[in-house]
N, C-alpha and C positions, 0 to 999 in steps of 0.2 A: 507324181506327187498330187495330193488333193488338198486344197486350201479353200474351203467354201463355208460361208456363214449365211444363215437365213434367220432373221429375227423379226418379231412383231412386238411393238411397244409404242409408248407415247413420248413425244418430245418434252424435255424438261424445261426448255426455254426456246425462244425463237431462233431459227437457224442464222448463222453469221455468214453472210456472203462477202467474199473478198475477191480481188483479182491479182494474179501474179504479175511480175514485171513484164511478161510477154502477153498480158491481157487475157489470161485463161481464168475462167470463173472457178472458184473453189468455195464450197460451203461446208461448215462444220456444225455439228449438233450432237447433243447427248440424248440417247434413247434409253428410257426406263423400261426394263423387261423383268416381269415377275418370274420367279423360279416356280417350278412345277410341284414343289413340296412345301410343307409347313415345318418351321423350325421347332425345336424342343419347347419353346415358350408359346407355341400356338400361332405365331405370326408367319405370314407369307413374306419372304424376303424378296428384294428387288435388286437387280444389277443395273448399273448405270454405264452404258457402253458409248464410248466416243466414236463418232461416225464422220466420214468425209465423203463428199461427192464432188465430181469434177464436171466441167464444161456445161452442156445443156441440162444435164441432170441437176447440177448445182443451181443453175438459174431457176429451173422449175421448182425445185425443193424450196428455195428461198421465197419464191413467189406464192406458192400454194399451201404451204404448211406453216404452222406456228406452234407456240407452246401449247401442249395438251393434245395435239393432233395425233391420231392413231395411224401409224405407217408400218408397212412391211418392207424390209430391206433384204437385198441379196448382194453378197460381195465376198471379199476375201480379207483375212486377218493380216495385219501388217504391224511390225514392231520397229521402233527407231529409238535412238538415244542421243543425248547431248549433254554437254558439261555446263554446270551452273554453280558458281561459288565453290569450285573444287569438288563438286559432287556429280555423279553421273545420274541423270534423270532418264528413266525408261518410260516409253509411251507405247501402249498397245491400242490399235484402233481398227475399225472396219472400213475398208475402202469399198464404197457401195457402187456396184454396177447398175443396180436397179432400185428405185424407191417407188413403192406402190402406196397410193393414198387410199386408205381403207375406210373412209367415211365421207359422207356427202358434205358439200360446202356448208349447208345449214347445220348439220351435226357438229362440224368443225367450228363454226362460229359460236354455237351454243357452248361448246367446250371452252372456248377462249374467254367467255364471259364469266365462267365459274372460277372461284378461288382454287388454286392448285397448290395446296400445301403438301409437305412431305407426308404427313399422316394420311391425307386423302389420296395421295399418289398410289399407294399400294392397293387400296380397295378399288380405285378407278381402273388400274391396269388389270387386276383380277377379273372384274366384271366385264371389261371390254374383251378380254381374250376368250372368256367363256361364251361370248355372243358371236364369235367368228363362225362363218358358215362352213368351215373345213376342219 
């Protein structure tokens, strides 16, 4: 069986670092990833992917990236569900094995100072992905 996910995108907000009852670090964040095509109305659509990192990767992600940071992730897709108010809630997320920080600290800090509205987000992701060296 193959379950592999590789994505490049920007964080929509600062990662949230928590610790389990057994003191294991876990970080969650949402990655905005542009689709490779334009919709019928001429706009490039964006998917917002829930991501989870564990242990040292979680601590480093929390320490070195923030809202707007460009990252590449490599991991596996995982689904889970729970009951809330009599309804079943389904969650799909990427469990990240690796997180690559794809911009320098200065670029990252410049990005953090910019306003990151939803309208800007799509253009920003599109421009960033086209500038990647691969």
